[in-house]
Every structure is written in structure tokens, then in C-alpha cells.
CHARMM-style PDB file with segment names, atoms N, HN, CA, C and O in Angstrom:
ATOM      1  N   MET     1      12.805  21.164  -3.074  1.00  0.00      PROA
ATOM      2  CA  MET     1      12.436  20.113  -2.313  1.00  0.00      PROA
ATOM      3  C   MET     1      11.517  19.190  -3.145  1.00  0.00      PROA
ATOM      4  O   MET     1      11.703  17.974  -3.110  1.00  0.00      PROA
ATOM      5  N   GLU     2      10.612  19.688  -3.833  1.00  0.00      PROA
ATOM      6  HN  GLU     2      10.462  20.676  -3.862  1.00  0.00      PROA
ATOM      7  CA  GLU     2       9.644  18.913  -4.649  1.00  0.00      PROA
ATOM      8  C   GLU     2      10.371  18.024  -5.629  1.00  0.00      PROA
ATOM      9  O   GLU     2      10.031  16.853  -5.798  1.00  0.00      PROA
ATOM     10  N   THR     3      11.423  18.616  -6.303  1.00  0.00      PROA
ATOM     11  HN  THR     3      11.699  19.567  -6.165  1.00  0.00      PROA
ATOM     12  CA  THR     3      12.233  17.943  -7.302  1.00  0.00      PROA
ATOM     13  C   THR     3      12.984  16.751  -6.671  1.00  0.00      PROA
ATOM     14  O   THR     3      13.006  15.656  -7.233  1.00  0.00      PROA
ATOM     15  N   LEU     4      13.584  16.979  -5.520  1.00  0.00      PROA
ATOM     16  HN  LEU     4      13.566  17.869  -5.064  1.00  0.00      PROA
ATOM     17  CA  LEU     4      14.364  15.946  -4.845  1.00  0.00      PROA
ATOM     18  C   LEU     4      13.437  14.805  -4.413  1.00  0.00      PROA
ATOM     19  O   LEU     4      13.805  13.640  -4.561  1.00  0.00      PROA
ATOM     20  N   GLU     5      12.261  15.103  -3.892  1.00  0.00      PROA
ATOM     21  HN  GLU     5      11.962  16.050  -3.772  1.00  0.00      PROA
ATOM     22  CA  GLU     5      11.286  14.101  -3.453  1.00  0.00      PROA
ATOM     23  C   GLU     5      10.881  13.252  -4.704  1.00  0.00      PROA
ATOM     24  O   GLU     5      10.783  12.027  -4.640  1.00  0.00      PROA
ATOM     25  N   LYS     6      10.654  13.960  -5.828  1.00  0.00      PROA
ATOM     26  HN  LYS     6      10.734  14.955  -5.880  1.00  0.00      PROA
ATOM     27  CA  LYS     6      10.224  13.203  -7.015  1.00  0.00      PROA
ATOM     28  C   LYS     6      11.336  12.360  -7.482  1.00  0.00      PROA
ATOM     29  O   LYS     6      11.105  11.209  -7.853  1.00  0.00      PROA
ATOM     30  N   ALA     7      12.502  12.838  -7.491  1.00  0.00      PROA
ATOM     31  HN  ALA     7      12.690  13.772  -7.189  1.00  0.00      PROA
ATOM     32  CA  ALA     7      13.647  11.966  -7.896  1.00  0.00      PROA
ATOM     33  C   ALA     7      13.803  10.794  -7.014  1.00  0.00      PROA
ATOM     34  O   ALA     7      14.130   9.716  -7.511  1.00  0.00      PROA
ATOM     35  N   ARG     8      13.583  10.921  -5.661  1.00  0.00      PROA
ATOM     36  HN  ARG     8      13.318  11.797  -5.258  1.00  0.00      PROA
ATOM     37  CA  ARG     8      13.640   9.840  -4.783  1.00  0.00      PROA
ATOM     38  C   ARG     8      12.549   8.682  -5.117  1.00  0.00      PROA
ATOM     39  O   ARG     8      12.815   7.480  -5.092  1.00  0.00      PROA
ATOM     40  N   GLN     9      11.299   9.225  -5.428  1.00  0.00      PROA
ATOM     41  HN  GLN     9      11.083  10.202  -5.448  1.00  0.00      PROA
ATOM     42  CA  GLN     9      10.304   8.282  -5.791  1.00  0.00      PROA
ATOM     43  C   GLN     9      10.553   7.579  -7.063  1.00  0.00      PROA
ATOM     44  O   GLN     9      10.208   6.403  -7.176  1.00  0.00      PROA
ATOM     45  N   ILE    10      11.130   8.214  -8.032  1.00  0.00      PROA
ATOM     46  HN  ILE    10      11.411   9.169  -7.940  1.00  0.00      PROA
ATOM     47  CA  ILE    10      11.523   7.583  -9.268  1.00  0.00      PROA
ATOM     48  C   ILE    10      12.500   6.509  -8.986  1.00  0.00      PROA
ATOM     49  O   ILE    10      12.327   5.385  -9.457  1.00  0.00      PROA
ATOM     50  N   ALA    11      13.567   6.810  -8.207  1.00  0.00      PROA
ATOM     51  HN  ALA    11      13.708   7.723  -7.825  1.00  0.00      PROA
ATOM     52  CA  ALA    11      14.561   5.788  -7.803  1.00  0.00      PROA
ATOM     53  C   ALA    11      13.915   4.492  -7.156  1.00  0.00      PROA
ATOM     54  O   ALA    11      14.256   3.352  -7.472  1.00  0.00      PROA
ATOM     55  N   PHE    12      12.992   4.781  -6.263  1.00  0.00      PROA
ATOM     56  HN  PHE    12      12.715   5.707  -6.006  1.00  0.00      PROA
ATOM     57  CA  PHE    12      12.341   3.581  -5.708  1.00  0.00      PROA
ATOM     58  C   PHE    12      11.532   2.845  -6.678  1.00  0.00      PROA
ATOM     59  O   PHE    12      11.508   1.614  -6.655  1.00  0.00      PROA
ATOM     60  N   SER    13      10.838   3.559  -7.567  1.00  0.00      PROA
ATOM     61  HN  SER    13      10.857   4.559  -7.585  1.00  0.00      PROA
ATOM     62  CA  SER    13       9.983   2.831  -8.608  1.00  0.00      PROA
ATOM     63  C   SER    13      10.848   2.045  -9.520  1.00  0.00      PROA
ATOM     64  O   SER    13      10.385   1.066 -10.106  1.00  0.00      PROA
ATOM     65  N   GLU    14      12.181   2.448  -9.685  1.00  0.00      PROA
ATOM     66  HN  GLU    14      12.558   3.243  -9.209  1.00  0.00      PROA
ATOM     67  CA  GLU    14      13.067   1.702 -10.551  1.00  0.00      PROA
ATOM     68  C   GLU    14      13.798   0.538  -9.844  1.00  0.00      PROA
ATOM     69  O   GLU    14      14.674  -0.113 -10.414  1.00  0.00      PROA
ATOM     70  N   GLY    15      13.409   0.315  -8.616  1.00  0.00      PROA
ATOM     71  HN  GLY    15      12.698   0.843  -8.153  1.00  0.00      PROA
ATOM     72  CA  GLY    15      13.971  -0.821  -7.834  1.00  0.00      PROA
ATOM     73  C   GLY    15      15.073  -0.497  -6.867  1.00  0.00      PROA
ATOM     74  O   GLY    15      15.574  -1.404  -6.202  1.00  0.00      PROA
ATOM     75  N   LEU    16      15.482   0.762  -6.751  1.00  0.00      PROA
ATOM     76  HN  LEU    16      15.075   1.498  -7.291  1.00  0.00      PROA
ATOM     77  CA  LEU    16      16.496   1.029  -5.737  1.00  0.00      PROA
ATOM     78  C   LEU    16      15.787   1.018  -4.324  1.00  0.00      PROA
ATOM     79  O   LEU    16      14.639   1.444  -4.196  1.00  0.00      PROA
ATOM     80  N   ARG    17      16.518   0.513  -3.274  1.00  0.00      PROA
ATOM     81  HN  ARG    17      17.450   0.167  -3.378  1.00  0.00      PROA
ATOM     82  CA  ARG    17      15.894   0.300  -2.027  1.00  0.00      PROA
ATOM     83  C   ARG    17      16.410   1.218  -0.902  1.00  0.00      PROA
ATOM     84  O   ARG    17      15.784   1.364   0.149  1.00  0.00      PROA
ATOM     85  N   TYR    18      17.574   1.828  -1.169  1.00  0.00      PROA
ATOM     86  HN  TYR    18      18.082   1.710  -2.022  1.00  0.00      PROA
ATOM     87  CA  TYR    18      18.156   2.647  -0.078  1.00  0.00      PROA
ATOM     88  C   TYR    18      18.486   3.999  -0.648  1.00  0.00      PROA
ATOM     89  O   TYR    18      19.653   4.285  -0.914  1.00  0.00      PROA
ATOM     90  N   VAL    19      17.575   4.770  -0.827  1.00  0.00      PROA
ATOM     91  HN  VAL    19      16.626   4.537  -0.610  1.00  0.00      PROA
ATOM     92  CA  VAL    19      17.592   6.078  -1.387  1.00  0.00      PROA
ATOM     93  C   VAL    19      17.235   7.153  -0.366  1.00  0.00      PROA
ATOM     94  O   VAL    19      16.192   7.096   0.285  1.00  0.00      PROA
ATOM     95  N   TYR    20      18.160   8.170  -0.239  1.00  0.00      PROA
ATOM     96  HN  TYR    20      19.007   8.217  -0.767  1.00  0.00      PROA
ATOM     97  CA  TYR    20      17.931   9.247   0.689  1.00  0.00      PROA
ATOM     98  C   TYR    20      18.154  10.527   0.130  1.00  0.00      PROA
ATOM     99  O   TYR    20      18.860  10.629  -0.874  1.00  0.00      PROA
ATOM    100  N   ILE    21      17.584  11.614   0.716  1.00  0.00      PROA
ATOM    101  HN  ILE    21      17.011  11.531   1.531  1.00  0.00      PROA
ATOM    102  CA  ILE    21      17.890  12.887   0.201  1.00  0.00      PROA
ATOM    103  C   ILE    21      18.839  13.581   1.242  1.00  0.00      PROA
ATOM    104  O   ILE    21      18.532  13.723   2.425  1.00  0.00      PROA
ATOM    105  N   GLY    22      19.974  13.981   0.709  1.00  0.00      PROA
ATOM    106  HN  GLY    22      20.224  13.865  -0.253  1.00  0.00      PROA
ATOM    107  CA  GLY    22      21.066  14.496   1.541  1.00  0.00      PROA
ATOM    108  C   GLY    22      21.078  16.001   1.678  1.00  0.00      PROA
ATOM    109  O   GLY    22      21.901  16.544   2.415  1.00  0.00      PROA
ATOM    110  N   ASN    23      20.188  16.688   0.989  1.00  0.00      PROA
ATOM    111  HN  ASN    23      19.519  16.247   0.391  1.00  0.00      PROA
ATOM    112  CA  ASN    23      20.301  18.149   0.950  1.00  0.00      PROA
ATOM    113  C   ASN    23      19.117  18.890   1.674  1.00  0.00      PROA
ATOM    114  O   ASN    23      18.958  20.107   1.585  1.00  0.00      PROA
ATOM    115  N   LEU    24      18.321  18.076   2.379  1.00  0.00      PROA
ATOM    116  HN  LEU    24      18.450  17.087   2.451  1.00  0.00      PROA
ATOM    117  CA  LEU    24      17.189  18.712   3.108  1.00  0.00      PROA
ATOM    118  C   LEU    24      17.363  18.334   4.631  1.00  0.00      PROA
ATOM    119  O   LEU    24      16.780  17.362   5.111  1.00  0.00      PROA
ATOM    120  N   SER    25      18.098  19.058   5.280  1.00  0.00      PROA
ATOM    121  HN  SER    25      18.572  19.848   4.890  1.00  0.00      PROA
ATOM    122  CA  SER    25      18.305  18.784   6.757  1.00  0.00      PROA
ATOM    123  C   SER    25      16.985  18.738   7.545  1.00  0.00      PROA
ATOM    124  O   SER    25      16.238  19.716   7.510  1.00  0.00      PROA
ATOM    125  N   GLY    26      16.686  17.699   8.216  1.00  0.00      PROA
ATOM    126  HN  GLY    26      17.292  16.905   8.244  1.00  0.00      PROA
ATOM    127  CA  GLY    26      15.489  17.594   9.029  1.00  0.00      PROA
ATOM    128  C   GLY    26      14.393  16.913   8.310  1.00  0.00      PROA
ATOM    129  O   GLY    26      13.369  16.651   8.942  1.00  0.00      PROA
ATOM    130  N   HSD    27      14.489  16.591   7.046  1.00  0.00      PROA
ATOM    131  HN  HSD    27      15.320  16.804   6.532  1.00  0.00      PROA
ATOM    132  CA  HSD    27      13.481  15.990   6.173  1.00  0.00      PROA
ATOM    133  C   HSD    27      13.533  14.471   6.524  1.00  0.00      PROA
ATOM    134  O   HSD    27      14.624  13.947   6.751  1.00  0.00      PROA
ATOM    135  N   GLU    28      12.382  13.760   6.572  1.00  0.00      PROA
ATOM    136  HN  GLU    28      11.496  14.186   6.387  1.00  0.00      PROA
ATOM    137  CA  GLU    28      12.339  12.400   6.885  1.00  0.00      PROA
ATOM    138  C   GLU    28      13.079  11.479   5.832  1.00  0.00      PROA
ATOM    139  O   GLU    28      13.476  10.351   6.124  1.00  0.00      PROA
ATOM    140  N   ALA    29      13.220  12.017   4.661  1.00  0.00      PROA
ATOM    141  HN  ALA    29      12.897  12.933   4.423  1.00  0.00      PROA
ATOM    142  CA  ALA    29      13.848  11.348   3.520  1.00  0.00      PROA
ATOM    143  C   ALA    29      15.403  11.308   3.638  1.00  0.00      PROA
ATOM    144  O   ALA    29      16.059  10.678   2.808  1.00  0.00      PROA
ATOM    145  N   GLU    30      15.978  11.961   4.640  1.00  0.00      PROA
ATOM    146  HN  GLU    30      15.445  12.473   5.314  1.00  0.00      PROA
ATOM    147  CA  GLU    30      17.492  12.002   4.763  1.00  0.00      PROA
ATOM    148  C   GLU    30      17.847  10.716   5.555  1.00  0.00      PROA
ATOM    149  O   GLU    30      19.030  10.458   5.778  1.00  0.00      PROA
ATOM    150  N   ASN    31      16.915   9.955   5.958  1.00  0.00      PROA
ATOM    151  HN  ASN    31      15.954  10.165   5.777  1.00  0.00      PROA
ATOM    152  CA  ASN    31      17.207   8.618   6.665  1.00  0.00      PROA
ATOM    153  C   ASN    31      17.117   7.476   5.697  1.00  0.00      PROA
ATOM    154  O   ASN    31      16.544   7.579   4.612  1.00  0.00      PROA
ATOM    155  N   ILE    32      17.702   6.383   6.126  1.00  0.00      PROA
ATOM    156  HN  ILE    32      18.167   6.299   7.008  1.00  0.00      PROA
ATOM    157  CA  ILE    32      17.644   5.089   5.374  1.00  0.00      PROA
ATOM    158  C   ILE    32      16.631   4.218   6.148  1.00  0.00      PROA
ATOM    159  O   ILE    32      16.668   4.120   7.374  1.00  0.00      PROA
ATOM    160  N   TYR    33      15.738   3.599   5.381  1.00  0.00      PROA
ATOM    161  HN  TYR    33      15.707   3.679   4.385  1.00  0.00      PROA
ATOM    162  CA  TYR    33      14.719   2.787   5.980  1.00  0.00      PROA
ATOM    163  C   TYR    33      14.880   1.292   5.565  1.00  0.00      PROA
ATOM    164  O   TYR    33      15.442   1.012   4.506  1.00  0.00      PROA
ATOM    165  N   CYS    34      14.420   0.397   6.343  1.00  0.00      PROA
ATOM    166  HN  CYS    34      13.963   0.625   7.203  1.00  0.00      PROA
ATOM    167  CA  CYS    34      14.374  -1.018   5.912  1.00  0.00      PROA
ATOM    168  C   CYS    34      13.378  -1.188   4.802  1.00  0.00      PROA
ATOM    169  O   CYS    34      12.264  -0.675   4.912  1.00  0.00      PROA
ATOM    170  N   PRO    35      13.714  -1.873   3.749  1.00  0.00      PROA
ATOM    171  CA  PRO    35      12.769  -1.923   2.612  1.00  0.00      PROA
ATOM    172  C   PRO    35      11.597  -2.893   2.972  1.00  0.00      PROA
ATOM    173  O   PRO    35      10.581  -2.886   2.277  1.00  0.00      PROA
ATOM    174  N   LYS    36      11.716  -3.698   4.008  1.00  0.00      PROA
ATOM    175  HN  LYS    36      12.541  -3.704   4.573  1.00  0.00      PROA
ATOM    176  CA  LYS    36      10.657  -4.598   4.456  1.00  0.00      PROA
ATOM    177  C   LYS    36       9.705  -4.043   5.414  1.00  0.00      PROA
ATOM    178  O   LYS    36       8.505  -4.003   5.139  1.00  0.00      PROA
ATOM    179  N   CYS    37      10.188  -3.592   6.576  1.00  0.00      PROA
ATOM    180  HN  CYS    37      11.162  -3.625   6.800  1.00  0.00      PROA
ATOM    181  CA  CYS    37       9.405  -3.119   7.657  1.00  0.00      PROA
ATOM    182  C   CYS    37       9.198  -1.625   7.655  1.00  0.00      PROA
ATOM    183  O   CYS    37       8.290  -1.116   8.312  1.00  0.00      PROA
ATOM    184  N   LYS    38      10.060  -0.900   6.897  1.00  0.00      PROA
ATOM    185  HN  LYS    38      10.797  -1.314   6.363  1.00  0.00      PROA
ATOM    186  CA  LYS    38      10.027   0.527   6.715  1.00  0.00      PROA
ATOM    187  C   LYS    38      10.367   1.389   8.008  1.00  0.00      PROA
ATOM    188  O   LYS    38       9.998   2.555   8.149  1.00  0.00      PROA
ATOM    189  N   LYS    39      11.083   0.702   8.895  1.00  0.00      PROA
ATOM    190  HN  LYS    39      11.382  -0.245   8.781  1.00  0.00      PROA
ATOM    191  CA  LYS    39      11.610   1.429  10.107  1.00  0.00      PROA
ATOM    192  C   LYS    39      12.967   1.969   9.788  1.00  0.00      PROA
ATOM    193  O   LYS    39      13.638   1.440   8.902  1.00  0.00      PROA
ATOM    194  N   VAL    40      13.415   3.025  10.484  1.00  0.00      PROA
ATOM    195  HN  VAL    40      12.870   3.455  11.204  1.00  0.00      PROA
ATOM    196  CA  VAL    40      14.684   3.710  10.307  1.00  0.00      PROA
ATOM    197  C   VAL    40      15.824   2.794  10.630  1.00  0.00      PROA
ATOM    198  O   VAL    40      15.869   2.205  11.710  1.00  0.00      PROA
ATOM    199  N   LEU    41      16.803   2.659   9.652  1.00  0.00      PROA
ATOM    200  HN  LEU    41      16.767   3.138   8.775  1.00  0.00      PROA
ATOM    201  CA  LEU    41      18.024   1.932   9.910  1.00  0.00      PROA
ATOM    202  C   LEU    41      19.112   2.807  10.251  1.00  0.00      PROA
ATOM    203  O   LEU    41      19.872   2.549  11.184  1.00  0.00      PROA
ATOM    204  N   ILE    42      19.229   3.951   9.449  1.00  0.00      PROA
ATOM    205  HN  ILE    42      18.612   4.161   8.691  1.00  0.00      PROA
ATOM    206  CA  ILE    42      20.322   5.009   9.633  1.00  0.00      PROA
ATOM    207  C   ILE    42      19.596   6.334   9.694  1.00  0.00      PROA
ATOM    208  O   ILE    42      18.847   6.731   8.802  1.00  0.00      PROA
ATOM    209  N   ARG    43      19.868   6.988  10.804  1.00  0.00      PROA
ATOM    210  HN  ARG    43      20.477   6.665  11.529  1.00  0.00      PROA
ATOM    211  CA  ARG    43      19.186   8.265  11.104  1.00  0.00      PROA
ATOM    212  C   ARG    43      20.249   9.383  10.852  1.00  0.00      PROA
ATOM    213  O   ARG    43      21.332   9.328  11.435  1.00  0.00      PROA
ATOM    214  N   ARG    44      19.964  10.340  10.035  1.00  0.00      PROA
ATOM    215  HN  ARG    44      19.084  10.385   9.561  1.00  0.00      PROA
ATOM    216  CA  ARG    44      20.953  11.340   9.726  1.00  0.00      PROA
ATOM    217  C   ARG    44      20.317  12.741  10.029  1.00  0.00      PROA
ATOM    218  O   ARG    44      19.104  12.922  10.133  1.00  0.00      PROA
ATOM    219  N   HSD    45      21.221  13.653  10.151  1.00  0.00      PROA
ATOM    220  HN  HSD    45      22.206  13.505  10.066  1.00  0.00      PROA
ATOM    221  CA  HSD    45      20.855  15.155  10.234  1.00  0.00      PROA
ATOM    222  C   HSD    45      21.983  15.872   9.510  1.00  0.00      PROA
ATOM    223  O   HSD    45      23.126  15.926   9.964  1.00  0.00      PROA
ATOM    224  N   GLY    46      21.609  16.414   8.376  1.00  0.00      PROA
ATOM    225  HN  GLY    46      20.680  16.370   8.007  1.00  0.00      PROA
ATOM    226  CA  GLY    46      22.614  16.987   7.453  1.00  0.00      PROA
ATOM    227  C   GLY    46      23.639  15.947   7.089  1.00  0.00      PROA
ATOM    228  O   GLY    46      23.280  14.886   6.578  1.00  0.00      PROA
ATOM    229  N   TYR    47      24.945  16.225   7.343  1.00  0.00      PROA
ATOM    230  HN  TYR    47      25.237  17.087   7.758  1.00  0.00      PROA
ATOM    231  CA  TYR    47      25.974  15.305   6.982  1.00  0.00      PROA
ATOM    232  C   TYR    47      26.336  14.341   8.090  1.00  0.00      PROA
ATOM    233  O   TYR    47      27.197  13.477   7.926  1.00  0.00      PROA
ATOM    234  N   ALA    48      25.677  14.498   9.207  1.00  0.00      PROA
ATOM    235  HN  ALA    48      24.977  15.201   9.340  1.00  0.00      PROA
ATOM    236  CA  ALA    48      26.055  13.612  10.381  1.00  0.00      PROA
ATOM    237  C   ALA    48      25.125  12.327  10.433  1.00  0.00      PROA
ATOM    238  O   ALA    48      23.920  12.372  10.183  1.00  0.00      PROA
ATOM    239  N   ILE    49      25.758  11.275  10.754  1.00  0.00      PROA
ATOM    240  HN  ILE    49      26.737  11.239  10.957  1.00  0.00      PROA
ATOM    241  CA  ILE    49      24.941  10.115  11.066  1.00  0.00      PROA
ATOM    242  C   ILE    49      24.754  10.076  12.530  1.00  0.00      PROA
ATOM    243  O   ILE    49      25.705   9.936  13.300  1.00  0.00      PROA
ATOM    244  N   LEU    50      23.455  10.206  12.935  1.00  0.00      PROA
ATOM    245  HN  LEU    50      22.683  10.319  12.310  1.00  0.00      PROA
ATOM    246  CA  LEU    50      23.136  10.219  14.346  1.00  0.00      PROA
ATOM    247  C   LEU    50      23.017   8.822  14.992  1.00  0.00      PROA
ATOM    248  O   LEU    50      23.338   8.617  16.162  1.00  0.00      PROA
ATOM    249  N   GLU    51      22.531   7.865  14.154  1.00  0.00      PROA
ATOM    250  HN  GLU    51      22.270   8.032  13.203  1.00  0.00      PROA
ATOM    251  CA  GLU    51      22.288   6.597  14.692  1.00  0.00      PROA
ATOM    252  C   GLU    51      22.429   5.560  13.502  1.00  0.00      PROA
ATOM    253  O   GLU    51      21.911   5.798  12.411  1.00  0.00      PROA
ATOM    254  N   ASN    52      23.092   4.489  13.728  1.00  0.00      PROA
ATOM    255  HN  ASN    52      23.513   4.295  14.614  1.00  0.00      PROA
ATOM    256  CA  ASN    52      23.156   3.377  12.718  1.00  0.00      PROA
ATOM    257  C   ASN    52      22.660   2.089  13.497  1.00  0.00      PROA
ATOM    258  O   ASN    52      23.350   1.536  14.353  1.00  0.00      PROA
ATOM    259  N   LEU    53      21.489   1.695  13.146  1.00  0.00      PROA
ATOM    260  HN  LEU    53      20.929   2.145  12.450  1.00  0.00      PROA
ATOM    261  CA  LEU    53      20.804   0.486  13.871  1.00  0.00      PROA
ATOM    262  C   LEU    53      21.138  -0.757  13.148  1.00  0.00      PROA
ATOM    263  O   LEU    53      20.673  -1.800  13.610  1.00  0.00      PROA
ATOM    264  N   ILE    54      21.899  -0.815  12.044  1.00  0.00      PROA
ATOM    265  HN  ILE    54      22.277   0.032  11.669  1.00  0.00      PROA
ATOM    266  CA  ILE    54      22.123  -2.030  11.359  1.00  0.00      PROA
ATOM    267  C   ILE    54      23.196  -2.772  12.214  1.00  0.00      PROA
ATOM    268  O   ILE    54      24.228  -2.242  12.626  1.00  0.00      PROA
ATOM    269  N   GLY    55      22.828  -4.048  12.427  1.00  0.00      PROA
ATOM    270  HN  GLY    55      21.990  -4.479  12.093  1.00  0.00      PROA
ATOM    271  CA  GLY    55      23.764  -4.866  13.271  1.00  0.00      PROA
ATOM    272  C   GLY    55      24.999  -5.254  12.586  1.00  0.00      PROA
ATOM    273  O   GLY    55      25.054  -5.175  11.359  1.00  0.00      PROA
ATOM    274  N   LYS    56      26.037  -5.686  13.308  1.00  0.00      PROA
ATOM    275  HN  LYS    56      25.992  -5.750  14.305  1.00  0.00      PROA
ATOM    276  CA  LYS    56      27.315  -6.128  12.673  1.00  0.00      PROA
ATOM    277  C   LYS    56      27.052  -7.325  11.797  1.00  0.00      PROA
ATOM    278  O   LYS    56      27.900  -7.642  10.962  1.00  0.00      PROA
ATOM    279  N   ASP    57      25.959  -7.999  11.925  1.00  0.00      PROA
ATOM    280  HN  ASP    57      25.270  -7.742  12.603  1.00  0.00      PROA
ATOM    281  CA  ASP    57      25.561  -9.139  11.137  1.00  0.00      PROA
ATOM    282  C   ASP    57      24.859  -8.599   9.801  1.00  0.00      PROA
ATOM    283  O   ASP    57      24.492  -9.390   8.933  1.00  0.00      PROA
ATOM    284  N   GLY    58      24.700  -7.292   9.685  1.00  0.00      PROA
ATOM    285  HN  GLY    58      24.999  -6.650  10.391  1.00  0.00      PROA
ATOM    286  CA  GLY    58      24.115  -6.771   8.409  1.00  0.00      PROA
ATOM    287  C   GLY    58      22.566  -6.974   8.397  1.00  0.00      PROA
ATOM    288  O   GLY    58      21.990  -7.137   7.321  1.00  0.00      PROA
ATOM    289  N   ARG    59      21.931  -6.966   9.501  1.00  0.00      PROA
ATOM    290  HN  ARG    59      22.399  -6.834  10.375  1.00  0.00      PROA
ATOM    291  CA  ARG    59      20.500  -7.160   9.493  1.00  0.00      PROA
ATOM    292  C   ARG    59      19.741  -6.061  10.130  1.00  0.00      PROA
ATOM    293  O   ARG    59      20.264  -5.404  11.030  1.00  0.00      PROA
ATOM    294  N   CYS    60      18.510  -5.816   9.708  1.00  0.00      PROA
ATOM    295  HN  CYS    60      18.085  -6.350   8.977  1.00  0.00      PROA
ATOM    296  CA  CYS    60      17.617  -4.903  10.376  1.00  0.00      PROA
ATOM    297  C   CYS    60      17.354  -5.398  11.744  1.00  0.00      PROA
ATOM    298  O   CYS    60      17.106  -6.595  11.892  1.00  0.00      PROA
ATOM    299  N   PRO    61      17.383  -4.584  12.779  1.00  0.00      PROA
ATOM    300  CA  PRO    61      17.198  -5.062  14.081  1.00  0.00      PROA
ATOM    301  C   PRO    61      15.717  -5.372  14.414  1.00  0.00      PROA
ATOM    302  O   PRO    61      15.396  -6.097  15.355  1.00  0.00      PROA
ATOM    303  N   HSD    62      14.851  -4.783  13.591  1.00  0.00      PROA
ATOM    304  HN  HSD    62      15.111  -4.194  12.826  1.00  0.00      PROA
ATOM    305  CA  HSD    62      13.437  -4.951  13.795  1.00  0.00      PROA
ATOM    306  C   HSD    62      12.790  -6.252  13.193  1.00  0.00      PROA
ATOM    307  O   HSD    62      11.942  -6.864  13.842  1.00  0.00      PROA
ATOM    308  N   ASP    63      13.191  -6.667  11.956  1.00  0.00      PROA
ATOM    309  HN  ASP    63      13.880  -6.169  11.429  1.00  0.00      PROA
ATOM    310  CA  ASP    63      12.691  -7.794  11.325  1.00  0.00      PROA
ATOM    311  C   ASP    63      13.664  -8.800  10.733  1.00  0.00      PROA
ATOM    312  O   ASP    63      13.305  -9.816  10.138  1.00  0.00      PROA
ATOM    313  N   ARG    64      14.949  -8.432  10.946  1.00  0.00      PROA
ATOM    314  HN  ARG    64      15.241  -7.606  11.429  1.00  0.00      PROA
ATOM    315  CA  ARG    64      16.074  -9.332  10.629  1.00  0.00      PROA
ATOM    316  C   ARG    64      16.293  -9.382   9.126  1.00  0.00      PROA
ATOM    317  O   ARG    64      16.946 -10.324   8.677  1.00  0.00      PROA
ATOM    318  N   THR    65      15.820  -8.477   8.327  1.00  0.00      PROA
ATOM    319  HN  THR    65      15.289  -7.711   8.693  1.00  0.00      PROA
ATOM    320  CA  THR    65      16.007  -8.396   6.853  1.00  0.00      PROA
ATOM    321  C   THR    65      17.520  -8.165   6.639  1.00  0.00      PROA
ATOM    322  O   THR    65      18.136  -7.361   7.340  1.00  0.00      PROA
ATOM    323  N   LYS    66      18.099  -8.872   5.675  1.00  0.00      PROA
ATOM    324  HN  LYS    66      17.599  -9.525   5.106  1.00  0.00      PROA
ATOM    325  CA  LYS    66      19.525  -8.716   5.340  1.00  0.00      PROA
ATOM    326  C   LYS    66      19.649  -7.417   4.574  1.00  0.00      PROA
ATOM    327  O   LYS    66      18.931  -7.162   3.607  1.00  0.00      PROA
ATOM    328  N   ILE    67      20.630  -6.564   5.061  1.00  0.00      PROA
ATOM    329  HN  ILE    67      21.214  -6.772   5.846  1.00  0.00      PROA
ATOM    330  CA  ILE    67      20.963  -5.273   4.397  1.00  0.00      PROA
ATOM    331  C   ILE    67      22.267  -5.409   3.732  1.00  0.00      PROA
ATOM    332  O   ILE    67      23.255  -5.662   4.421  1.00  0.00      PROA
ATOM    333  N   PRO    68      22.371  -5.260   2.406  1.00  0.00      PROA
ATOM    334  CA  PRO    68      23.633  -5.354   1.749  1.00  0.00      PROA
ATOM    335  C   PRO    68      24.666  -4.339   2.260  1.00  0.00      PROA
ATOM    336  O   PRO    68      24.293  -3.200   2.542  1.00  0.00      PROA
ATOM    337  N   GLY    69      25.910  -4.695   2.386  1.00  0.00      PROA
ATOM    338  HN  GLY    69      26.213  -5.620   2.157  1.00  0.00      PROA
ATOM    339  CA  GLY    69      26.931  -3.826   2.834  1.00  0.00      PROA
ATOM    340  C   GLY    69      27.973  -4.495   3.714  1.00  0.00      PROA
ATOM    341  O   GLY    69      27.915  -5.702   3.951  1.00  0.00      PROA
ATOM    342  N   ILE    70      28.892  -3.734   4.180  1.00  0.00      PROA
ATOM    343  HN  ILE    70      28.939  -2.754   3.987  1.00  0.00      PROA
ATOM    344  CA  ILE    70      29.947  -4.255   5.109  1.00  0.00      PROA
ATOM    345  C   ILE    70      29.699  -3.533   6.445  1.00  0.00      PROA
ATOM    346  O   ILE    70      29.887  -2.319   6.536  1.00  0.00      PROA
ATOM    347  N   TRP    71      29.275  -4.285   7.487  1.00  0.00      PROA
ATOM    348  HN  TRP    71      29.122  -5.270   7.413  1.00  0.00      PROA
ATOM    349  CA  TRP    71      28.789  -3.774   8.661  1.00  0.00      PROA
ATOM    350  C   TRP    71      29.592  -4.120   9.946  1.00  0.00      PROA
ATOM    351  O   TRP    71      29.166  -3.836  11.065  1.00  0.00      PROA
ATOM    352  N   ASN    72      30.757  -4.739   9.732  1.00  0.00      PROA
ATOM    353  HN  ASN    72      31.103  -4.971   8.823  1.00  0.00      PROA
ATOM    354  CA  ASN    72      31.481  -5.140  10.954  1.00  0.00      PROA
ATOM    355  C   ASN    72      32.752  -4.286  11.136  1.00  0.00      PROA
ATOM    356  OT1 ASN    72      33.489  -4.475  12.104  1.00  0.00      PROA
TER     357      ASN     72
END
């Protein structure tokens, strides 16, 4: 767990914005967060996506930050 958390922090420090840990079920780092407001955008548990809050317009529902990707 410590190694995965460290790798995630390195990825963030190198400028990646959407980094999650997929091997620790139930860990807060398995979710995707908005890089601006830090609220959950995609909530996961294991391999399952429980909730995807990114709108079809590709924006964070909380602060309207544009999230790269295809969302429609």
C-alpha cells in the first residue's frame, strides 16, 4: 500500500491530474477527483464504477472544471 501511495504522489508531482490506485479496494485513492475542487468525480470499489458524476458536457458538477475525455 505504501509503495502504491508513493507512486501516486510522484505521478501528481509530475503533473498528472487523474491518478488512482486500482489495487486497494476501499481506499480513497481508488476514486478520481476534480483537480480544482478535489471532490469525487468517479467513485470506484474494486473494478466496479459505482458513480460517475462527470456530466455529458465533460465538466465537474461542483465547480464546472473541464475534464478531458469523451463523456457523451
